[in-house]
ZAMARGU-4260 file (C-alpha; in steps of 0.2 Angstrom, whole numbers, plus 5000, padded with zeros to 4 digits):
<rodrens>
0) 5128/3815/5151 | 5121/3799/5159 | 5122/3792/5174 | 5123/3810/5184 | 5109/3812/5198
5) 5097/3825/5199 | 5107/3834/5213 | 5122/3837/5202 | 5127/3851/5212 | 5143/3858/5221
10) 5143/3859/5240 | 5137/3877/5243 | 5124/3875/5227 | 5128/3887/5216 | 5139/3878/5203
15) 5128/3865/5191 | 5127/3855/5175 | 5122/3843/5165 | 5135/3834/5156 | 5151/3836/5169
20) 5148/3826/5186 | 5154/3840/5202 | 5155/3826/5216 | 5163/3810/5213 | 5165/3794/5228
25) 5182/3793/5232 | 5182/3774/5226 | 5182/3781/5208 | 5196/3792/5207 | 5217/3790/5211
30) 5230/3803/5212 | 5247/3797/5204 | 5261/3807/5203 | 5264/3826/5201 | 5265/3834/5185
35) 5265/3851/5192 | 5267/3862/5208 | 5263/3880/5210 | 5260/3892/5227 | 5238/3891/5223
40) 5237/3871/5216 | 5246/3858/5212 | 5240/3846/5195 | 5244/3827/5198 | 5241/3812/5184
45) 5227/3804/5189 | 5214/3789/5186 | 5193/3792/5185 | 5186/3776/5183 | 5202/3769/5174
50) 5204/3783/5162 | 5220/3792/5163 | 5215/3813/5168 | 5226/3827/5174 | 5219/3834/5192
55) 5222/3850/5197 | 5220/3851/5216 | 5219/3869/5221 | 5226/3878/5238 | 5209/3881/5251
60) 5218/3888/5265 | 5206/3905/5265 | 5187/3907/5259 | 5192/3922/5247 | 5200/3904/5237
65) 5186/3893/5240 | 5177/3906/5230 | 5188/3907/5219 | 5187/3890/5217 | 5170/3889/5215
70) 5168/3903/5203 | 5180/3894/5193 | 5170/3880/5190 | 5155/3889/5186 | 5166/3896/5172
75) 5174/3879/5164 | 5152/3871/5166 | 5150/3883/5152 | 5165/3881/5142 | 5164/3869/5128
80) 5177/3871/5113 | 5190/3862/5106 | 5202/3872/5108 | 5202/3875/5127 | 5209/3860/5141
85) 5191/3851/5143 | 5182/3848/5162 | 5178/3831/5163 | 5173/3829/5183 | 5173/3838/5197
90) 5176/3835/5215 | 5166/3852/5225 | 5163/3845/5243 | 5172/3844/5256 | 5186/3839/5260
95) 5194/3837/5245 | 5192/3849/5230 | 5195/3846/5212 | 5197/3848/5196 | 5197/3834/5183
100) 5206/3837/5164 | 5208/3827/5148 | 5226/3821/5148 | 5236/3830/5136 | 5249/3818/5131
105) 5264/3831/5125 | 5264/3844/5143 | 5261/3863/5139 | 5271/3874/5123 | 5284/3879/5134
110) 5288/3865/5140 | 5292/3859/5121 | 5300/3872/5116 | 5311/3876/5130 | 5316/3858/5137
115) 5315/3849/5123 | 5319/3861/5112 | 5306/3859/5097 | 5307/3868/5084 | 5289/3869/5073
120) 5289/3869/5054 | 5280/3887/5050 | 5266/3878/5046 | 5262/3871/5063 | 5265/3887/5073
125) 5253/3895/5060 | 5241/3880/5065 | 5245/3881/5082 | 5243/3900/5081 | 5226/3899/5070
130) 5219/3887/5083 | 5222/3897/5100 | 5215/3913/5090 | 5197/3903/5087 | 5195/3898/5105
135) 5202/3911/5110 | 5188/3922/5098 | 5175/3911/5107 | 5179/3916/5123 | 5177/3932/5121
140) 5162/3930/5111 | 5155/3923/5128 | 5162/3939/5139 | 5177/3929/5149 | 5197/3938/5148
145) 5206/3923/5149 | 5220/3936/5156 | 5234/3923/5157 | 5239/3919/5139 | 5256/3913/5140
150) 5266/3896/5132 | 5267/3887/5149 | 5246/3886/5147 | 5246/3883/5132 | 5242/3862/5130
155) 5246/3847/5116 | 5240/3834/5111 | 5245/3818/5103 | 5243/3829/5086 | 5251/3845/5092
160) 5235/3854/5092 | 5234/3868/5107 | 5222/3868/5122 | 5221/3885/5131 | 5222/3879/5149
165) 5221/3890/5168 | 5208/3897/5170 | 5208/3902/5187 | 5214/3923/5182 | 5199/3922/5171
170) 5186/3931/5172 | 5167/3940/5162 | 5172/3958/5154 | 5156/3966/5163 | 5165/3962/5180
175) 5180/3970/5177 | 5175/3987/5170 | 5168/3987/5185 | 5184/3989/5197 | 5192/4006/5199
180) 5207/4005/5204 | 5199/4010/5224 | 5191/3992/5225 | 5201/3981/5215 | 5203/3965/5220
185) 5217/3953/5212 | 5205/3934/5209 | 5222/3924/5212 | 5241/3922/5205 | 5247/3917/5189
190) 5255/3899/5188 | 5274/3905/5190 | 5271/3925/5186 | 5266/3940/5193 | 5257/3946/5206
195) 5256/3963/5213 | 5244/3974/5220 | 5232/3979/5205 | 5241/3966/5191 | 5237/3949/5189
200) 5246/3939/5173 | 5264/3933/5169 | 5275/3947/5167 | 5283/3944/5152 | 5264/3941/5143
205) 5257/3954/5153 | 5250/3972/5143 | 5259/3989/5146 | 5238/3994/5151 | 5239/3979/5163
210) 5258/3985/5170 | 5250/4005/5172 | 5237/3995/5182 | 5225/3998/5168 | 5210/3990/5166
215) 5213/3970/5158 | 5201/3968/5142 | 5200/3957/5128 | 5214/3966/5121 | 5227/3963/5132
220) 5224/3944/5127 | 5228/3948/5111 | 5244/3957/5119 | 5249/3941/5127 | 5243/3932/5111
225) 5257/3939/5100 | 5268/3938/5114 | 5267/3920/5113 | 5267/3917/5095 | 5283/3926/5092
230) 5289/3914/5106 | 5283/3899/5096 | 5292/3908/5077 | 5308/3911/5087 | 5311/3898/5102
235) 5314/3910/5113 | 5308/3916/5131 | 5303/3933/5128 | 5318/3947/5131 | 5331/3932/5136
240) 5345/3926/5125 | 5342/3908/5130 | 5330/3893/5126 | 5330/3887/5147 | 5313/3892/5155
245) 5317/3908/5165 | 5311/3918/5177 | 5297/3931/5176 | 5307/3947/5180 | 5322/3940/5168
250) 5325/3949/5155 | 5340/3947/5142 | 5355/3939/5152 | 5345/3939/5170 | 5349/3958/5170
255) 5332/3967/5172 | 5321/3968/5190 | 5304/3968/5189 | 5301/3985/5191 | 5315/3993/5174
260) 5306/3978/5165 | 5291/3986/5168 | 5296/4002/5164 | 5303/3996/5149 | 5291/3988/5141
265) 5275/4000/5147 | 5283/4017/5143 | 5298/4013/5132 | 5288/4000/5121 | 5301/3986/5124
270) 5297/3970/5114 | 5305/3954/5110 | 5317/3949/5098 | 5303/3949/5084 | 5304/3933/5074
275) 5313/3933/5054 | 5319/3923/5042 | 5306/3913/5034 | 5292/3919/5042 | 5280/3925/5030
280) 5279/3947/5031 | 5259/3945/5034 | 5262/3936/5051 | 5276/3947/5057 | 5265/3962/5055
285) 5250/3956/5062 | 5261/3949/5078 | 5268/3967/5079 | 5250/3977/5079 | 5241/3963/5092
290) 5257/3969/5103 | 5253/3987/5099 | 5255/3998/5114 | 5239/4007/5110 | 5225/3991/5117
295) 5213/4003/5104 | 5226/3998/5090 | 5227/3980/5092 | 5213/3969/5081 | 5202/3956/5090
300) 5201/3938/5088 | 5186/3935/5074 | 5199/3947/5065 | 5214/3937/5067 | 5206/3923/5063
305) 5203/3928/5047 | 5221/3936/5044 | 5226/3922/5050 | 5216/3908/5038 | 5223/3922/5022
310) 5242/3918/5028 | 5240/3899/5027 | 5233/3899/5013 | 5247/3911/5002 | 5261/3900/5015
315) 5250/3882/5007 | 5251/3890/4988 | 5268/3897/4991 | 5275/3882/4995 | 5267/3866/4986
320) 5276/3872/4966 | 5293/3875/4981 | 5289/3856/4989 | 5287/3848/4969 | 5302/3855/4964
325) 5312/3847/4980 | 5299/3830/4975 | 5307/3830/4960 | 5327/3834/4963 | 5323/3821/4976
330) 5319/3809/4965 | 5334/3810/4955 | 5346/3809/4971 | 5356/3793/4972 | 5354/3796/4991
335) 5335/3796/4999 | 5331/3799/5017 | 5316/3790/5023 | 5305/3796/5034 | 5310/3782/5047
340) 5327/3790/5046 | 5323/3804/5051 | 5312/3800/5064 | 5326/3791/5071 | 5339/3807/5067
345) 5329/3821/5078 | 5324/3810/5091 | 5342/3803/5095 | 5353/3815/5090 | 5363/3822/5103
350) 5374/3839/5103 | 5389/3828/5119 | 5389/3813/5107 | 5392/3824/5090 | 5407/3832/5097
355) 5416/3816/5103 | 5414/3814/5085 | 5419/3831/5075 | 5434/3830/5088 | 5440/3812/5080
360) 5438/3813/5064 | 5454/3824/5064 | 5463/3812/5077 | 5471/3795/5068 | 5488/3795/5065
365) 5493/3800/5082 | 5495/3786/5091 | 5514/3781/5095 | 5515/3803/5101 | 5520/3812/5114
370) 5511/3827/5119 | 5522/3843/5122 | 5538/3833/5127 | 5550/3847/5124 | 5540/3856/5139
375) 5540/3841/5149 | 5558/3841/5150 | 5561/3860/5151 | 5561/3864/5173 | 5561/3846/5180
380) 5564/3852/5198 | 5546/3858/5201 | 5529/3848/5196 | 5515/3854/5208 | 5503/3841/5218
385) 5486/3841/5211 | 5468/3836/5217 | 5455/3842/5208 | 5434/3842/5212 | 5421/3853/5204
390) 5402/3856/5209 | 5389/3862/5197 | 5371/3868/5201 | 5356/3876/5187 | 5355/3888/5203
395) 5340/3895/5199 | 5337/3893/5184 | 5327/3881/5177 | 5338/3871/5166 | 5356/3868/5165
400) 5366/3876/5152 | 5384/3874/5159 | 5393/3859/5156 | 5411/3855/5161 | 5425/3843/5159
405) 5440/3838/5173 | 5454/3827/5163 | 5470/3825/5175 | 5483/3813/5170 | 5479/3817/5148
410) 5483/3804/5140 | 5490/3793/5153 | 5504/3806/5156 | 5507/3812/5173 | 5513/3831/5172
415) 5498/3837/5159 | 5481/3842/5165 | 5468/3851/5158 | 5452/3856/5164 | 5436/3865/5153
420) 5418/3877/5158 | 5407/3881/5144 | 5392/3892/5148 | 5379/3889/5138 | 5367/3905/5130
425) 5351/3905/5117 | 5353/3883/5119 | 5362/3874/5129 | 5370/3865/5113 | 5385/3873/5109
430) 5391/3870/5130 | 5385/3851/5125 | 5395/3850/5111 | 5409/3861/5117 | 5415/3852/5134
435) 5416/3834/5121 | 5426/3841/5106 | 5437/3855/5113 | 5448/3841/5124 | 5449/3832/5106
440) 5454/3845/5097 | 5467/3850/5110 | 5475/3833/5111 | 5475/3832/5091 | 5483/3847/5089
445) 5493/3845/5106 | 5505/3830/5095 | 5512/3847/5081 | 5507/3861/5093 | 5515/3871/5107
450) 5502/3873/5122 | 5496/3891/5117 | 5497/3885/5101 | 5486/3869/5102 | 5474/3880/5114
455) 5471/3893/5102 | 5469/3881/5087 | 5455/3869/5099 | 5444/3883/5101 | 5445/3891/5084
460) 5441/3872/5075 | 5429/3867/5090 | 5418/3885/5084 | 5422/3880/5065 | 5412/3860/5070
465) 5399/3867/5080 | 5393/3880/5064 | 5395/3864/5052 | 5386/3853/5064 | 5372/3866/5069
470) 5371/3868/5051 | 5370/3849/5045 | 5355/3847/5058 | 5345/3863/5053 | 5345/3856/5036
475) 5340/3837/5044 | 5324/3845/5057 | 5320/3856/5040 | 5322/3873/5054 | 5334/3882/5043
480) 5321/3897/5045 | 5320/3897/5060 | 5334/3911/5067 | 5341/3897/5081 | 5360/3902/5085
485) 5365/3896/5101 | 5383/3897/5110 | 5396/3898/5123 | 5407/3904/5130 | 5423/3893/5136
490) 5437/3895/5150 | 5452/3879/5147 | 5468/3877/5159 | 5480/3867/5155 | 5494/3861/5164
495) 5509/3854/5156 | 5522/3850/5167 | 5527/3869/5177 | 5518/3878/5168 | 5499/3882/5168
500) 5491/3890/5152 | 5473/3895/5150 | 5463/3901/5137 | 5445/3912/5140 | 5433/3917/5126
505) 5419/3925/5136 | 5416/3928/5154 | 5419/3914/5164 | 5435/3917/5175 | 5450/3907/5183
510) 5460/3913/5197 | 5478/3909/5204 | 5481/3909/5224 | 5497/3917/5224 | 5507/3919/5242
515) 5489/3919/5250 | 5483/3936/5235 | 5473/3933/5220 | 5482/3930/5204 | 5470/3934/5187
520) 5474/3919/5175 | 5458/3927/5162 | 5451/3942/5157 | 5432/3944/5153 | 5426/3951/5135
525) 5413/3961/5136 | 5406/3971/5128 | 5407/3985/5141 | 5426/3986/5137 | 5431/4000/5127
530) 5447/3990/5120 | 5431/3975/5115 | 5417/3987/5110 | 5427/3994/5097 | 5434/3975/5090
535) 5418/3971/5086 | 5414/3987/5078 | 5427/3988/5070 | 5422/3972/5062 | 5405/3981/5057
540) 5393/3973/5071 | 5382/3987/5082 | 5382/3987/5099 | 5369/3995/5106 | 5367/4004/5126
545) 5352/3992/5134 | 5349/3987/5150 | 5361/3997/5159 | 5375/3991/5149 | 5383/3990/5131
550) 5377/3973/5121 | 5381/3965/5105 | 5370/3965/5090 | 5352/3960/5088 | 5355/3945/5101
555) 5358/3957/5113 | 5375/3949/5120 | 5384/3955/5133 | 5399/3944/5128 | 5411/3948/5112
560) 5419/3931/5112 | 5412/3912/5112 | 5409/3900/5103 | 5395/3897/5093 | 5382/3911/5089
565) 5384/3910/5069 | 5372/3927/5067 | 5387/3937/5075 | 5402/3929/5067 | 5418/3938/5065
570) 5413/3951/5078 | 5409/3939/5091 | 5426/3928/5089 | 5429/3910/5098 | 5447/3915/5097
575) 5453/3916/5116 | 5466/3926/5125 | 5477/3915/5132 | 5488/3921/5150 | 5503/3909/5153
580) 5515/3908/5170 | 5527/3897/5180 | 5519/3888/5194 | 5528/3887/5211 | 5528/3883/5228
585) 5517/3899/5231 | 5504/3895/5220 | 5491/3885/5233 | 5477/3882/5221 | 5469/3888/5204
590) 5446/3890/5206 | 5439/3894/5189 | 5420/3896/5186 | 5406/3901/5177 | 5399/3918/5177
595) 5387/3914/5191 | 5400/3913/5203 | 5409/3928/5197 | 5393/3940/5198 | 5388/3939/5215
600) 5409/3936/5224 | 5426/3946/5221 | 5440/3935/5218 | 5445/3938/5237 | 5433/3932/5243
605) 5434/3915/5232 | 5452/3912/5241 | 5445/3917/5258 | 5432/3904/5258 | 5442/3890/5247
610) 5457/3894/5265 | 5442/3892/5274 | 5438/3877/5271 | 5440/3860/5273 | 5455/3855/5262
615) 5444/3844/5248 | 5442/3852/5230 | 5424/3843/5228 | 5419/3854/5243 | 5426/3869/5242
620) 5417/3869/5223 | 5401/3865/5232 | 5403/3880/5245 | 5408/3892/5236 | 5391/3888/5223
625) 5382/3887/5238 | 5388/3905/5245 | 5383/3912/5228 | 5369/3904/5225 | 5363/3912/5243
630) 5369/3928/5239 | 5358/3931/5226 | 5365/3922/5206 | 5353/3919/5197 | 5363/3911/5182
635) 5372/3893/5183 | 5385/3890/5192 | 5400/3879/5188 | 5415/3879/5198 | 5430/3869/5197
640) 5444/3869/5212 | 5462/3862/5208 | 5476/3861/5223 | 5493/3862/5217 | 5502/3860/5233
645) 5500/3842/5246 | 5485/3844/5256 | 5488/3834/5275 | 5474/3823/5279 | 5473/3834/5293
650) 5469/3848/5284 | 5456/3837/5275 | 5447/3832/5290 | 5445/3851/5299
</rodrens>
């Protein structure tokens, strides 16, 4: 590289390069917005000589951390492969130590999968797996083990080519072999991962031998590669049923501790649910061999790349004839979608909007009708005086999958009020769709049915509409090979005059404060309930004891009723249970919450906290959510508080 000075070394003189600048004048670079922040470094979007780059600034508070910086720099100066994040420069002199890398526009594979909910085709997944395997093969041939292979460390360029990044834990194999249990010393913490005594890496991607305090070898990278490729195919974070990024110690529905997960992977052979329909059997077999419990039985990366080449050839050959058939069919069709239309659909698809549209399709023809006139004319002597508020938070999760709505004075009827909470799992799509669709269906059926019947029909029709919309979405986006079946639990409270109707499907909960005591208005639908378990099994669905509780089907759901979850229908039904009661002056307030609240708080505690809080429903909702987070709730938390009696100004202020 032209222009590099002869003394192109780090401050210590231990690192040198003929191609990469190792010290820079401060005038030639500038740091801008933060891309990512971890315990050991911060990554910035930056400019270097006017060029857009990513700058990694490590936290160097100890001599060990400074030693680690120089080891990483030495390694990066030697690595040169198109499948690895490219170091373009470094500043290796005090006071600022920096790495400058190529900027990869698409971000990490983890972000693409779980935040953007990208569904790659099988061919795209094969190409990413092949390119990643070649990069790891190159590293292993140099004698280097990466030790933190995961989607969060795989960056994508504009053409969706992968580039393995973050070499803070990378080490030469001979150095690792010299380490014994007596003198082992961690070389750093993984980004967002697990760091405990002899183990480094990210827990859900760590090989069994590493979890048993064994030495990390190239076969450990193979294991992490297999877990990552399966995640690429399923779109699901390992050991979870959610599509949003999870904490490293979570499993299934956040029930495992680090210790339990470690034991299950290392000793019991626990693995993520394998990708299924539409995936070549040879690829699934390769994944299973690559995550085998015995390192010696896992293939090397030179073998993996050869197998992936053959799998890609077979897949392309198999799909050529199918493509020709589809082309012939499309040419004879009267309607053909242009590439621009497809692209527009992918970019603008919005589940909230689709929910609105689905309910409006059957909404015409009721403009001059009133909702539940018979119920409103009954019991005229008492009407509750309502004030309402809500609060929702991600809690300790990275992504929000709860949704909720507040519809006081529905359709301008002063005595009709509706409130709802939807707790999404396996993605937010079902919750986002339902929060808009269900109120519309409820209004439509409210013109011709009783409140209870209208609630029942709203739940069932929302489920049917979501199934249709999801099928259409997958077909247009060509992701029919994906086993993606998002769902959500649902809780809706309907007040008509002095009557309260609560419909529930799943594990959200509603309680009344009646005469100062909690009065349950819903029942949770969980596989741990004998009655629900028997009902699900009678529909032919398997229920197994997993992770200290009963769970339904391959998805291992705890809940037995939900909207969506098409792969578990009809056993996991959308039919709600409905509880009805008459309101009186003994009823002070109604509290509705997703399970993130009730996981750490009893009915009595919720009543006590609301009664001890300023009588403003939004503040009460926020306090309940805050207390739940402080008590260790690891789920999204949504709370709705509805006061049913007049609240004085003094009560609101004090």
